[in-house]
All heavy atoms as an XYZ file, in Angstrom:
801
protein
N    -146.386     86.185     -8.745
C    -145.595     86.435     -7.566
C    -144.387     85.565     -7.496
O    -143.331     86.004     -7.076
C    -146.489     86.223     -6.347
C    -145.857     86.694     -5.069
S    -145.727     88.478     -5.091
C    -145.134     88.730     -3.469
N    -144.501     84.341     -7.944
C    -143.419     83.424     -7.956
C    -142.303     83.845     -8.921
O    -141.107     83.725     -8.600
C    -143.884     81.984     -8.342
C    -142.825     80.883     -8.169
C    -142.377     80.761     -6.764
C    -143.469     79.581     -8.652
N    -142.689     84.456    -10.026
C    -141.767     84.967    -11.014
C    -140.958     86.145    -10.389
O    -139.718     86.160    -10.574
C    -142.516     85.461    -12.253
C    -141.608     85.915    -13.397
C    -140.715     84.784    -13.895
C    -142.490     86.440    -14.512
N    -141.549     86.977     -9.642
C    -140.895     88.097     -9.006
C    -139.886     87.575     -7.917
O    -138.756     88.029     -7.871
C    -141.902     89.004     -8.308
C    -141.315     90.220     -7.576
C    -140.566     91.160     -8.558
C    -142.379     91.017     -6.899
N    -140.282     86.547     -7.201
C    -139.399     86.015     -6.152
C    -138.183     85.364     -6.828
O    -137.064     85.518     -6.380
C    -140.130     84.968     -5.274
C    -141.105     85.575     -4.341
C    -141.930     84.499     -3.548
O    -141.923     83.327     -3.973
N    -142.599     84.966     -2.519
N    -138.422     84.632     -7.931
C    -137.275     84.016     -8.622
C    -136.347     85.065     -9.182
O    -135.116     84.868     -9.207
C    -137.810     83.150     -9.729
C    -138.457     81.844     -9.239
O    -138.211     81.519     -8.035
O    -139.169     81.197     -9.966
N    -136.891     86.178     -9.709
C    -136.076     87.234    -10.229
C    -135.177     87.930     -9.155
O    -134.040     88.146     -9.385
N    -135.796     88.193     -8.019
C    -135.056     88.781     -6.910
C    -133.998     87.838     -6.404
O    -132.870     88.246     -6.142
C    -136.014     89.163     -5.771
C    -135.270     89.570     -4.508
C    -136.908     90.303     -6.200
N    -134.311     86.546     -6.307
C    -133.341     85.545     -5.904
C    -132.186     85.457     -6.875
O    -131.030     85.356     -6.456
C    -134.033     84.187     -5.689
C    -133.161     83.072     -5.150
C    -132.702     83.437     -3.764
C    -133.940     81.764     -5.130
N    -132.471     85.496     -8.147
C    -131.443     85.387     -9.141
C    -130.505     86.640     -9.106
O    -129.304     86.577     -9.180
C    -132.042     85.299    -10.561
N    -131.129     87.829     -8.906
C    -130.385     89.058     -8.775
C    -129.434     89.045     -7.600
O    -128.252     89.364     -7.658
C    -131.366     90.262     -8.703
C    -130.586     91.579     -8.443
C    -129.906     92.220     -9.366
C    -130.684     92.115     -7.131
C    -129.255     93.387     -9.130
C    -130.077     93.312     -6.812
C    -129.324     93.969     -7.843
N    -129.986     88.629     -6.405
C    -129.167     88.592     -5.228
C    -128.036     87.530     -5.330
O    -126.945     87.737     -4.835
C    -130.028     88.294     -3.992
C    -131.014     89.452     -3.614
C    -131.856     89.010     -2.420
C    -130.231     90.726     -3.271
N    -128.345     86.452     -5.978
C    -127.275     85.423     -6.244
C    -126.204     86.001     -7.071
O    -125.008     85.785     -6.794
C    -127.893     84.184     -6.850
O    -128.827     83.612     -6.014
N    -126.524     86.690     -8.151
C    -125.547     87.267     -9.025
C    -124.681     88.327     -8.309
O    -123.464     88.369     -8.436
C    -126.213     87.881    -10.225
N    -125.336     89.167     -7.530
C    -124.565     90.161     -6.758
C    -123.661     89.529     -5.730
O    -122.498     89.875     -5.569
C    -125.555     91.169     -6.104
C    -124.855     92.052     -5.091
C    -126.317     91.968     -7.078
N    -124.159     88.485     -5.062
C    -123.315     87.803     -4.082
C    -122.105     87.119     -4.693
O    -121.025     87.172     -4.208
N    -122.351     86.412     -5.841
C    -121.211     85.820     -6.542
C    -120.232     86.815     -7.031
O    -118.997     86.577     -6.918
C    -121.803     84.991     -7.711
C    -120.755     84.160     -8.536
C    -120.095     83.086     -7.613
C    -121.426     83.486     -9.666
N    -120.713     87.943     -7.565
C    -119.767     89.013     -8.022
C    -118.966     89.513     -6.832
O    -117.742     89.696     -6.942
C    -120.578     90.107     -8.658
O    -121.340     89.597     -9.706
C    -119.649     91.196     -9.192
N    -119.592     89.714     -5.699
C    -118.882     90.211     -4.529
C    -117.810     89.244     -4.059
O    -116.679     89.612     -3.727
C    -119.875     90.456     -3.332
O    -120.885     91.364     -3.810
C    -119.167     91.021     -2.191
N    -118.131     87.949     -4.069
C    -117.154     86.941     -3.658
C    -115.947     86.926     -4.607
O    -114.807     86.932     -4.155
C    -117.825     85.564     -3.579
C    -118.767     85.499     -2.406
C    -116.817     84.452     -3.455
C    -119.675     84.240     -2.379
N    -116.183     87.008     -5.882
C    -115.110     86.998     -6.870
C    -114.267     88.295     -6.673
O    -113.062     88.221     -6.754
C    -115.651     86.878     -8.299
C    -114.612     87.175     -9.344
C    -116.257     85.560     -8.545
N    -114.930     89.393     -6.507
C    -114.236     90.702     -6.318
C    -113.367     90.651     -5.072
O    -112.182     91.095     -5.085
C    -115.292     91.784     -6.164
C    -114.694     93.156     -6.096
C    -114.280     93.832     -5.005
C    -114.451     93.969     -7.217
N    -113.800     95.081     -5.386
C    -113.896     95.223     -6.754
C    -114.680     93.893     -8.583
C    -113.512     96.298     -7.587
C    -114.309     94.918     -9.379
C    -113.762     96.084     -8.880
N    -113.819     90.115     -3.963
C    -113.075     90.050     -2.710
C    -111.833     89.078     -2.898
O    -110.707     89.416     -2.532
C    -113.919     89.587     -1.549
C    -113.045     89.215     -0.319
C    -114.919     90.669     -1.204
N    -112.044     87.977     -3.518
C    -110.901     87.048     -3.767
C    -109.880     87.642     -4.670
O    -108.623     87.542     -4.435
C    -111.464     85.674     -4.305
C    -112.235     84.966     -3.185
C    -110.308     84.779     -4.820
C    -112.981     83.722     -3.663
N    -110.296     88.269     -5.748
C    -109.379     88.899     -6.668
C    -108.612     89.987     -5.998
O    -107.374     90.133     -6.202
C    -110.133     89.428     -7.906
N    -109.265     90.822     -5.212
C    -108.539     91.865     -4.487
C    -107.560     91.358     -3.513
O    -106.475     91.923     -3.355
N    -107.871     90.266     -2.849
C    -107.000     89.646     -1.904
C    -105.728     89.093     -2.580
O    -104.587     89.236     -2.095
C    -107.671     88.572     -1.116
N    -105.931     88.532     -3.763
C    -104.809     87.977     -4.521
C    -103.966     89.094     -5.040
O    -102.702     88.921     -5.041
C    -105.293     87.095     -5.672
C    -105.913     85.730     -5.241
C    -106.468     85.058     -6.449
C    -104.921     84.916     -4.487
N    -104.492     90.177     -5.442
C    -103.692     91.282     -5.998
C    -102.901     91.954     -4.915
O    -101.697     92.238     -5.099
C    -104.644     92.347     -6.675
C    -103.925     93.621     -6.966
C    -105.181     91.748     -7.960
N    -103.486     92.125     -3.775
C    -102.789     92.809     -2.642
C    -101.897     91.839     -1.836
O    -101.192     92.265     -0.980
C    -103.779     93.484     -1.692
C    -104.486     94.636     -2.340
N    -103.891     95.458     -3.279
C    -105.720     95.065     -2.166
C    -104.770     96.374     -3.681
N    -105.873     96.134     -2.960
N    -101.974     90.575     -2.163
C    -101.183     89.601     -1.390
C     -99.684     89.805     -1.559
O     -98.982     89.829     -0.593
C    -101.541     88.204     -1.864
C    -100.933     87.028     -1.088
C    -101.411     87.084      0.369
C    -101.293     85.699     -1.733
N     -99.289     90.124     -2.745
C     -97.835     90.344     -2.991
C     -97.382     91.701     -2.592
O     -96.134     91.938     -2.497
N     -98.232     92.652     -2.310
C     -97.783     93.964     -1.926
C     -97.321     94.701     -3.165
O     -97.419     94.239     -4.315
N     -96.701     95.876     -2.958
C     -96.121     96.628     -4.030
C     -94.688     96.253     -4.176
O     -93.900     96.398     -3.236
C     -96.270     98.114     -3.782
C     -97.675     98.605     -3.934
C     -97.685    100.071     -3.923
N     -99.061    100.472     -4.270
C     -99.523    101.670     -4.017
N     -98.757    102.562     -3.360
N    -100.708    102.013     -4.352
N     -94.293     95.795     -5.401
C     -92.848     95.469     -5.559
C     -91.995     96.720     -5.626
O     -92.437     97.811     -6.057
C     -92.868     94.721     -6.887
C     -93.995     95.344     -7.633
C     -95.037     95.611     -6.599
N     -90.825     96.581     -5.137
C     -89.810     97.726     -5.231
C     -89.451     97.968     -6.673
O     -89.324     97.059     -7.481
C     -88.611     97.415     -4.396
N     -89.261     99.228     -6.991
C     -88.889     99.621     -8.368
C     -87.437    100.094     -8.304
O     -87.157    101.235     -7.906
C     -89.796    100.711     -8.939
C     -91.267    100.266     -8.854
C     -89.369    101.092    -10.295
C     -92.242    101.368     -9.190
N     -86.458     99.169     -8.526
C     -85.109     99.554     -8.402
C     -84.678    100.623     -9.410
O     -85.101    100.593    -10.560
C     -84.349     98.295     -8.631
C     -85.218     97.465     -9.427
C     -86.603     97.849     -9.053
N     -83.917    101.574     -8.976
C     -83.420    102.645     -9.892
C     -84.349    103.772    -10.126
O     -84.007    104.615    -10.966
N     -85.551    103.823     -9.511
C     -86.441    104.924     -9.735
C     -85.992    106.114     -8.938
O     -85.793    106.071     -7.741
C     -87.860    104.527     -9.291
C     -88.939    105.610     -9.477
C     -89.142    105.879    -10.956
C     -90.227    105.188     -8.801
N     -85.744    107.221     -9.687
C     -85.268    108.463     -9.090
C     -86.314    109.531     -9.146
O     -86.929    109.715    -10.159
C     -83.977    108.959     -9.841
C     -82.798    107.995     -9.820
C     -81.648    108.634    -10.631
C     -82.356    107.753     -8.400
N     -86.512    110.185     -7.982
C     -87.387    111.423     -7.920
C     -86.477    112.573     -7.858
O     -85.945    112.835     -6.809
C     -88.324    111.259     -6.752
C     -89.182    110.034     -6.642
C     -89.963    109.952     -5.335
C     -90.181    109.983     -7.736
N     -86.295    113.314     -8.950
C     -85.324    114.355     -9.045
C     -86.033    115.691     -8.813
O     -87.036    115.991     -9.508
C     -84.619    114.375    -10.421
C     -83.594    115.460    -10.512
C     -83.885    113.020    -10.640
N     -85.443    116.473     -7.922
C     -85.984    117.859     -7.656
C     -84.872    118.812     -8.001
O     -83.884    118.992     -7.227
C     -86.346    117.969     -6.159
C     -86.847    119.366     -5.747
C     -88.149    119.748     -6.519
C     -87.109    119.372     -4.242
N     -84.941    119.487     -9.136
C     -83.902    120.499     -9.462
C     -84.103    121.755     -8.650
O     -85.269    122.249     -8.540
C     -84.176    120.762    -10.958
C     -85.538    120.320    -11.233
C     -85.900    119.357    -10.215
N     -83.050    122.257     -8.032
C     -83.154    123.427     -7.141
C     -82.178    124.505     -7.631
O     -81.079    124.258     -7.971
C     -82.740    123.006     -5.733
C     -83.583    121.905     -5.083
C     -82.957    121.364     -3.819
C     -85.006    122.465     -4.821
N     -82.705    125.704     -7.633
C     -81.896    126.856     -8.117
C     -82.167    128.101     -7.183
O     -83.283    128.286     -6.713
C     -82.250    127.193     -9.566
C     -81.593    128.446    -10.088
C     -81.937    128.649    -11.559
N     -81.238    127.632    -12.274
C     -81.833    126.990    -13.282
N     -83.058    127.148    -13.668
N     -81.116    126.083    -13.976
N     -81.148    128.883     -7.006
C     -81.298    130.133     -6.233
C     -81.600    129.856     -4.771
O     -80.952    129.020     -4.106
N     -82.608    130.575     -4.230
C     -82.872    130.401     -2.803
C     -83.844    129.219     -2.567
O     -83.914    128.709     -1.422
C     -83.627    131.654     -2.269
C     -82.681    132.837     -2.196
C     -83.378    134.041     -1.664
O     -84.602    134.153     -1.714
N     -82.579    134.999     -1.182
N     -84.486    128.703     -3.609
C     -85.313    127.485     -3.499
C     -86.323    127.657     -2.282
O     -86.257    126.840     -1.374
C     -84.504    126.245     -3.435
N     -87.126    128.637     -2.339
C     -87.968    129.007     -1.253
C     -88.918    127.901     -0.832
O     -89.327    127.758      0.346
C     -88.758    130.286     -1.504
C     -87.837    131.497     -1.709
C     -88.676    132.746     -2.043
C     -86.958    131.818     -0.486
N     -89.371    127.091     -1.809
C     -90.369    126.024     -1.470
C     -89.753    124.636     -1.342
O     -90.403    123.659     -1.418
C     -91.401    125.982     -2.619
N     -88.435    124.644     -1.101
C     -87.702    123.384     -1.014
C     -88.272    122.399     -0.029
O     -88.452    121.212     -0.326
C     -86.207    123.640     -0.782
C     -85.375    122.389     -0.670
S     -83.672    122.571     -0.219
C     -83.252    124.262     -0.427
N     -88.483    122.903      1.225
C     -88.963    121.997      2.267
C     -90.329    121.404      1.877
O     -90.520    120.169      2.092
C     -89.068    122.747      3.598
C     -87.694    123.102      4.116
C     -87.812    123.835      5.438
O     -88.023    123.081      6.451
O     -87.698    125.056      5.450
N     -91.242    122.207      1.357
C     -92.549    121.644      0.961
C     -92.434    120.702     -0.177
O     -93.098    119.649     -0.216
C     -93.464    122.817      0.546
N     -91.520    120.967     -1.097
C     -91.303    120.023     -2.242
C     -90.716    118.728     -1.809
O     -91.156    117.642     -2.277
C     -90.427    120.668     -3.298
C     -91.060    121.866     -4.005
O     -92.308    122.004     -3.959
O     -90.282    122.717     -4.561
N     -89.752    118.780     -0.859
C     -89.199    117.526     -0.326
C     -90.244    116.738      0.471
O     -90.278    115.533      0.353
C     -87.929    117.849      0.543
C     -87.428    116.602      1.270
C     -86.797    118.408     -0.342
N     -91.063    117.443      1.207
C     -92.114    116.776      1.919
C     -93.073    116.069      0.965
O     -93.476    114.894      1.213
C     -92.875    117.828      2.774
C     -93.855    117.216      3.782
C     -94.526    118.237      4.658
N     -93.628    119.282      5.115
C     -93.834    120.608      4.789
N     -94.773    120.985      4.039
N     -92.953    121.535      5.236
N     -93.393    116.684     -0.122
C     -94.299    116.081     -1.104
C     -93.606    114.853     -1.813
O     -94.205    113.840     -2.035
C     -94.688    117.127     -2.221
C     -95.559    116.576     -3.264
C     -96.969    116.102     -2.764
O     -97.358    116.578     -1.671
O     -97.591    115.341     -3.472
N     -92.298    114.995     -2.070
C     -91.535    113.865     -2.651
C     -91.503    112.696     -1.662
O     -91.542    111.572     -2.058
C     -90.146    114.301     -3.092
C     -90.046    115.094     -4.387
C     -88.644    115.525     -4.615
C     -90.603    114.287     -5.545
N     -91.343    113.024     -0.356
C     -91.330    112.016      0.641
C     -92.680    111.226      0.693
O     -92.721    110.046      0.812
C     -90.995    112.576      1.990
C     -90.697    111.599      3.057
C     -90.255    112.185      4.358
N     -91.256    113.120      4.835
C     -90.975    114.317      5.345
N     -89.785    114.735      5.357
N     -91.950    115.067      5.811
N     -93.749    111.990      0.492
C     -95.089    111.312      0.459
C     -95.180    110.449     -0.728
O     -95.685    109.322     -0.627
C     -96.155    112.453      0.424
C     -97.561    111.903      0.506
C     -98.614    112.980      0.248
N     -98.586    113.438     -1.077
C     -99.123    112.750     -2.137
N     -99.677    111.611     -2.020
N     -99.061    113.300     -3.335
N     -94.746    110.923     -1.865
C     -94.760    110.065     -3.094
C     -93.880    108.876     -2.967
O     -94.223    107.771     -3.364
C     -94.372    110.940     -4.335
C     -94.176    110.067     -5.566
C     -95.393    112.053     -4.602
N     -92.689    109.037     -2.373
C     -91.758    108.015     -2.148
C     -92.351    106.859     -1.316
O     -92.015    105.700     -1.501
C     -90.446    108.532     -1.492
C     -89.357    107.490     -1.370
C     -88.178    108.109     -0.579
O     -88.365    108.970      0.283
N     -87.018    107.619     -0.913
N     -93.264    107.188     -0.419
C     -93.858    106.189      0.421
C     -94.749    105.212     -0.365
O     -94.862    104.074      0.023
N     -95.266    105.689     -1.500
C     -96.093    104.740     -2.299
C     -95.228    104.137     -3.452
O     -95.762    103.316     -4.168
C     -97.217    105.563     -2.917
O     -96.741    106.572     -3.771
N     -93.951    104.523     -3.522
C     -93.100    103.907     -4.520
C     -91.848    103.286     -3.873
O     -90.781    103.906     -3.779
C     -92.644    104.966     -5.572
C     -93.708    105.602     -6.371
C     -93.130    106.811     -7.096
C     -94.342    104.629     -7.353
N     -91.958    102.057     -3.402
C     -90.870    101.437     -2.611
C     -89.635    101.350     -3.544
O     -89.729    100.994     -4.719
C     -91.372    100.058     -2.278
C     -92.846    100.075     -2.466
C     -93.119    101.145     -3.455
N     -88.472    101.657     -2.972
C     -87.234    101.580     -3.744
C     -86.858    102.872     -4.427
O     -85.792    102.979     -4.994
N     -87.754    103.851     -4.430
C     -87.433    105.165     -5.090
C     -86.472    105.933     -4.238
O     -86.421    105.838     -2.994
C     -88.726    105.912     -5.210
N     -85.634    106.721     -4.925
C     -84.633    107.551     -4.262
C     -84.890    109.011     -4.631
O     -85.111    109.382     -5.767
C     -83.212    107.128     -4.667
C     -82.144    107.867     -3.977
C     -80.802    107.315     -4.347
C     -79.680    108.029     -3.576
N     -78.346    107.587     -4.017
N     -84.802    109.892     -3.630
C     -84.991    111.300     -3.834
C     -83.586    111.910     -4.130
O     -82.673    111.754     -3.380
C     -85.598    112.024     -2.624
C     -87.019    111.467     -2.375
C     -85.665    113.527     -2.831
C     -87.662    111.997     -1.085
N     -83.542    112.636     -5.251
C     -82.293    113.343     -5.656
C     -82.546    114.839     -5.615
O     -83.478    115.305     -6.386
C     -81.844    112.916     -7.032
C     -81.588    111.421     -7.100
C     -80.598    113.708     -7.469
C     -80.449    110.946     -6.239
N     -81.846    115.553     -4.817
C     -81.952    117.051     -4.823
C     -80.833    117.547     -5.724
O     -79.646    117.407     -5.350
C     -81.793    117.566     -3.441
C     -82.818    117.053     -2.398
C     -82.488    117.582     -1.002
C     -84.223    117.355     -2.782
N     -81.138    118.020     -6.904
C     -80.145    118.457     -7.867
C     -79.823    119.943     -7.636
O     -80.679    120.817     -7.785
C     -80.650    118.228     -9.265
N     -78.580    120.182     -7.291
C     -78.096    121.586     -7.032
C     -77.785    122.180     -8.402
O     -76.757    121.926     -9.026
C     -76.840    121.567     -6.177
C     -76.338    122.910     -5.863
O     -76.893    123.884     -6.340
O     -75.424    123.023     -4.972
N     -78.677    123.074     -8.882
C     -78.531    123.751    -10.135
C     -78.157    125.213     -9.934
O     -78.561    126.093    -10.665
C     -79.784    123.652    -10.985
S     -80.259    121.914    -11.398
N     -77.389    125.498     -8.888
C     -77.030    126.885     -8.533
C     -77.701    127.419     -7.316
O     -78.299    128.517     -7.382
N     -77.665    126.704     -6.262
C     -78.259    127.180     -4.969
C     -77.357    128.179     -4.310
O     -76.098    128.151     -4.460
C     -78.421    125.922     -4.043
C     -79.523    124.989     -4.435
C     -79.445    123.710     -3.502
C     -80.913    125.598     -4.216
N     -77.976    129.045     -3.541
C     -77.236    129.996     -2.699
C     -76.653    129.172     -1.578
O     -77.072    128.058     -1.256
C     -78.170    131.096     -2.171
O     -79.193    130.436     -1.316
C     -78.846    131.867     -3.250
N     -75.623    129.711     -0.905
C     -74.962    128.895      0.198
C     -75.937    128.539      1.310
O     -75.859    127.407      1.795
C     -73.892    129.889      0.716
C     -73.533    130.732     -0.447
C     -74.852    130.918     -1.235
N     -76.871    129.412      1.663
C     -77.857    129.081      2.728
C     -78.810    127.971      2.243
O     -79.077    127.027      2.985
C     -78.665    130.323      3.108
C     -77.845    131.340      3.846
O     -76.781    130.931      4.444
O     -78.247    132.514      3.917
N     -79.253    128.091      1.011
C     -80.168    127.090      0.506
C     -79.453    125.732      0.310
O     -80.003    124.697      0.499
C     -80.717    127.521     -0.817
N     -78.136    125.821     -0.034
C     -77.362    124.578     -0.214
C     -77.196    123.887      1.120
O     -77.307    122.681      1.221
C     -75.972    124.942     -0.798
C     -75.257    123.674     -1.242
C     -73.991    124.075     -1.990
O     -73.305    125.029     -1.563
N     -73.646    123.303     -2.977
N     -77.010    124.684      2.220
C     -76.897    124.074      3.577
C     -78.209    123.417      3.960
O     -78.246    122.307      4.512
C     -76.515    125.114      4.549
N     -79.334    124.056      3.634
C     -80.651    123.471      3.948
C     -80.870    122.200      3.118
O     -81.339    121.191      3.665
C     -81.796    124.458      3.641
C     -83.215    123.978      3.860
C     -83.436    123.518      5.342
C     -84.179    125.030      3.453
N     -80.540    122.214      1.867
C     -80.653    121.038      1.014
C     -79.798    119.904      1.503
O     -80.222    118.705      1.555
C     -80.302    121.400     -0.453
N     -78.598    120.170      1.936
C     -77.672    119.151      2.526
C     -78.324    118.561      3.779
O     -78.321    117.343      3.975
C     -76.322    119.759      2.825
C     -75.302    118.752      3.149
C     -73.927    119.388      3.366
N     -73.441    120.173      2.194
C     -73.366    121.516      2.205
N     -73.541    122.181      3.306
N     -72.958    122.148      1.119
N     -78.864    119.399      4.659
C     -79.578    118.973      5.884
C     -80.721    118.031      5.550
O     -80.907    116.957      6.122
C     -80.011    120.181      6.697
C     -81.001    119.748      7.820
C     -80.521    119.103      8.946
C     -82.341    120.021      7.693
C     -81.373    118.732      9.946
C     -83.204    119.640      8.694
C     -82.735    119.006      9.802
O     -83.650    118.660     10.777
N     -81.567    118.497      4.573
C     -82.744    117.657      4.159
C     -82.347    116.341      3.548
O     -82.981    115.301      3.839
C     -83.634    118.467      3.168
C     -84.358    119.647      3.738
C     -85.009    120.415      2.679
C     -85.406    119.260      4.814
N     -81.237    116.336      2.770
C     -80.826    115.117      2.172
C     -80.282    114.094      3.221
O     -80.478    112.913      3.095
C     -79.714    115.393      1.146
N     -79.616    114.638      4.242
C     -79.076    113.807      5.289
C     -80.175    113.259      6.178
O     -80.109    112.146      6.630
C     -78.049    114.557      6.151
C     -76.769    114.838      5.412
C     -75.866    115.790      6.154
O     -76.209    116.254      7.264
O     -74.735    116.104      5.651
N     -81.249    114.055      6.327
C     -82.319    113.676      7.265
C     -83.237    112.637      6.609
O     -83.744    111.801      7.342
C     -83.124    114.947      7.580
C     -84.192    114.714      8.626
C     -85.008    115.920      8.884
N     -85.863    116.108      7.749
C     -86.767    117.053      7.737
N     -86.884    117.953      8.714
N     -87.602    117.177      6.689
N     -83.358    112.678      5.292
C     -84.330    111.792      4.624
C     -83.636    110.419      4.338
O     -82.452    110.382      4.038
C     -84.778    112.448      3.296
C     -85.553    113.672      3.482
C     -86.804    113.504      4.311
O     -87.467    112.484      4.221
O     -87.179    114.485      5.002
N     -84.462    109.413      4.346
C     -84.009    108.093      3.940
C     -84.056    108.016      2.436
O     -84.979    108.479      1.796
C     -84.972    107.051      4.550
C     -84.516    105.597      4.222
C     -85.535    104.660      4.843
C     -85.104    103.236      4.482
N     -86.115    102.299      4.979
N     -82.990    107.450      1.843
C     -82.845    107.279      0.406
C     -82.938    108.620     -0.285
O     -83.678    108.886     -1.248
C     -83.952    106.369     -0.207
C     -83.742    104.962      0.197
O     -82.598    104.539      0.406
N     -84.777    104.199      0.343
N     -82.169    109.635      0.194
C     -82.155    110.937     -0.429
C     -80.672    111.397     -0.514
O     -79.828    110.960      0.252
C     -82.903    111.978      0.375
N     -80.359    112.197     -1.586
C     -79.009    112.706     -1.721
C     -79.061    114.067     -2.349
O     -79.929    114.357     -3.192
C     -78.223    111.708     -2.573
N     -78.106    114.909     -2.037
C     -77.877    116.127     -2.681
C     -76.740    115.947     -3.732
O     -75.638    115.557     -3.348
C     -77.505    117.233     -1.677
C     -77.146    118.609     -2.270
C     -78.295    119.234     -2.943
C     -76.640    119.527     -1.212
N     -77.013    116.281     -4.956
C     -76.084    116.005     -6.023
C     -75.887    117.276     -6.834
O     -76.890    117.909     -7.256
C     -76.593    114.841     -6.955
C     -75.642    114.630     -8.095
C     -76.793    113.570     -6.160
N     -74.667    117.728     -7.121
C     -74.480    118.907     -8.001
C     -74.960    118.478     -9.405
O     -74.899    117.357     -9.817
C     -72.966    119.082     -8.022
C     -72.501    118.435     -6.733
C     -73.413    117.323     -6.467
N     -75.524    119.466    -10.103
C     -76.133    119.219    -11.434
C     -75.151    118.554    -12.419
O     -75.539    117.690    -13.172
C     -76.635    120.495    -12.031
N     -73.862    118.899    -12.246
C     -72.872    118.309    -13.185
C     -72.616    116.795    -12.935
O     -72.279    116.090    -13.847
N     -72.915    116.385    -11.718
C     -72.726    114.967    -11.367
C     -74.019    114.167    -11.387
O     -73.962    112.951    -10.998
C     -72.098    114.865     -9.973
C     -70.718    115.539     -9.856
C     -70.198    115.515     -8.440
O     -70.735    114.770     -7.559
O     -69.226    116.260     -8.179
N     -75.076    114.747    -11.829
C     -76.338    114.066    -11.861
C     -76.301    112.831    -12.786
O     -76.907    111.852    -12.450
C     -77.437    114.979    -12.298
C     -78.873    114.492    -12.180
C     -79.221    114.086    -10.723
C     -79.866    115.535    -12.669
N     -75.620    112.922    -13.838
C     -75.475    111.799    -14.809
C     -74.878    110.584    -14.128
O     -75.219    109.453    -14.372
C     -74.615    112.228    -15.982
C     -74.667    111.241    -17.137
C     -75.943    111.487    -17.937
N     -75.864    110.698    -19.090
C     -76.858    110.090    -19.626
N     -78.047    110.116    -19.036
N     -76.726    109.425    -20.735
N     -73.917    110.808    -13.234
C     -73.271    109.651    -12.572
C     -74.210    108.998    -11.581
O     -74.097    107.778    -11.298
C     -72.036    110.163    -11.749
N     -75.173    109.729    -11.076
C     -76.147    109.186    -10.074
C     -77.099    108.231    -10.788
O     -77.645    107.299    -10.218
C     -76.928    110.277     -9.413
C     -77.738    109.857     -8.180
C     -76.837    109.469     -7.041
O     -75.718    109.965     -6.866
O     -77.317    108.590     -6.294
N     -77.367    108.504    -12.023
C     -78.325    107.726    -12.759
C     -77.679    106.422    -13.160
O     -78.114    105.290    -13.063
C     -78.782    108.432    -14.095
C     -79.540    109.702    -13.728
C     -79.626    107.535    -14.977
C     -79.895    110.590    -14.847
């Protein structure tokens, strides 16, 4: 019976020590937060009517939240005038977003 008690005590001690190390390591890793990634571009090429543009921008905004310093680029690859107006509105409304004609995309990089 003493052997069983010693085994259980050793097991619980090992689990407790592992938990303590895990918590301390997690606190140290999350202490600095996520560093900003300068120059990271999330490019969304848009063409034609771009029917799913609003949903795509919403998804990029969600991704941008987990990547500090990222910038959303809406690349105009031949949008219709109505879609271009919507893209301009979305780019102005979003933080760190821009509407760029496809020919000028190289300058943005």
